[in-house]
C-alpha positions, 0 to 999 in steps of 0.5 A: 370194780373186781368183775370190771378187772376181771373182765378187763382181764378177759377181753386182753386174754381173748385179744391176745393170739391163740397161740400166745395165751392160754387160758383153762380152769379147773375144779379144786372141790371135784380135785380134792374129792379125788383125794383120798388124802383129803378125804381122811384129813376131812374126816379127821377134823369132822371127828376132832370137831365133833368131839370138841362141841360134845365136851363144850356141850356137856360143859354147858349141860353140867352148868345149867343144872347147877343152875337148876339147883341153885334156883330150887335151893335159893330161897333157904340161901343168905345172901352172901351164899346167894351171890357166892353161887352166882360168882360160881354159875358165872365163872362157870359160862365164862370158862365155857366161852372161853373154851368154845373160843379157844376151839373154834374161834378164827385162830383156834384149835380147828382153825390151826388142824384145818392148816395142819392137815389140809394145807398140805394137801392143797400144797400139792395140788397147787404144785401139779397145776402150777407143773401142768401149766408150765409144761402146757404153757397155760397163761391162766388158771382159773378156779370154777370152785373158787371165789372168780366170777365165770359166767362161761367156762367150755369144757375142753379147757377144763383141766381138772382130771389132768390135775389128778393125773398129775397127783399120780391119781385115776380120775374118779367115776362116780361123777355120772359126767364122768364115767365115760371119757373117750378119747375124743374128750381127752383130745378136746374134740367132743369138749365143745360143751359149754359147763352152765356155771351158777352166778354167785 
């Protein structure tokens, strides 16, 4: 159903006069890779996640050691003491599972931290795209990196670099395909090469 709606929308777009409607696309992954704040936020998130994972693994190792000790000693323990030790081990395991959920669950600390660090940057990029779309009178902006299926895209309609400039940044020259940016490419004169997109 989603593909049918997209196909219908594309047909409608193509059936309109070119002056009345213009669709372009961006690569949000490429844009974000050119935003230093985003890279710093991603690094901070990775460090936090690694620290939390280390904390969980340390607690699991402690439980494992307690369990091994119990296995060795249980033959010498009374039934009452065995039950108590087993309950203690189960309680520790439950606490670690709860900690894991608290840190990495759907609404956990990692998700909240991601929202706190990444969302403002995504909003900034969205505002830059919106500003460009209004200024250039684009009717639709697709995201090549998003979930929308794009079977074909002409590079002259890729405004990713314009969005980066709108953010006050310079598009990176590290990508092989972006090392030489000609005036023709800026004007869309040599951008007739289609972008080959992977099927989802």
